[in-house]
C-alpha positions, -999 to +999 in steps of 0.1 A: -237-713-154-275-716-155-280-678-154-257-675-184-276-701-204-310-684-196-296-650-206-281-664-238-315-679-248-333-647-241-306-626-257-307-605-225-289-572-225-276-583-191-257-613-206-224-593-210-224-584-173-228-621-164-200-630-188-178-603-173-184-617-138-174-651-151-143-635-165-134-620-130-141-654-114-118-673-137-091-646-135-091-651-097-089-689-100-060-685-124-077-699-155-068-671-179-079-690-210-115-694-198-115-659-184-105-643-217-130-665-236-158-651-214-145-616-218-144-620-256-180-635-256-193-605-236-176-580-259-188-598-290-224-600-277-223-563-269-210-555-304-236-577-321-264-562-301-251-526-301-249-524-263-224-496-260-222-494-222-215-531-219-189-529-248-171-501-229-172-521-197-157-551-215-130-530-230-122-517-195-116-553-184-093-559-213-074-526-206-069-535-170-059-570-178-032-558-202-020-531-178-017-556-149+004-578-172+026-549-184+013-552-220+012-515-224+010-513-262-021-537-262-037-515-235-031-484-256-047-500-287-078-508-268-079-475-250-079-457-284-108-479-296-126-472-263-121-435-266-137-435-301-168-453-287-170-430-257-169-399-279-199-413-299-220-419-268-212-387-250-200-403-217-179-374-206-167-387-172-156-420-186-140-403-216-119-381-193-108-412-173-099-430-205-077-401-217-060-400-183-054-437-183-041-434-219-017-407-207-005-427-178+000-457-200+021-437-225+041-426-195+048-462-187+064-467-221+083-434-218+063-417-246+061-383-230+048-366-262+017-388-265+012-387-227+010-349-227-014-350-257-036-374-239-036-354-207-044-323-227-074-340-243-086-350-209-083-314-197-101-301-228-130-325-221-132-312-185-135-277-198-161-285-224 
């Protein structure tokens, strides 16, 4: 936890990555409350300091967490937020993956119309 403290004091742009590693550690140990706290801290720090890549990474962790726990609607909400951020930073490869994941998640809840729309958006991004 010393690295975390040092990075907090220095307001290091690396702090979110450290917090995301702590999130992964506590998920593995089964302490979801602590894990999600570190994930929230990393996302909040990224927002406050306008570190888009770290924010996108943190949202990925949340999306995967919700998908692993079959909380598809929560995953969809975060995917939609993530897609908006990805559009603004021109991260084409990650945007395509996010649209594909959104389509697959819509498929999980049997929303074929939205799934097809998401897959089409991914295809349009690939062509652009």
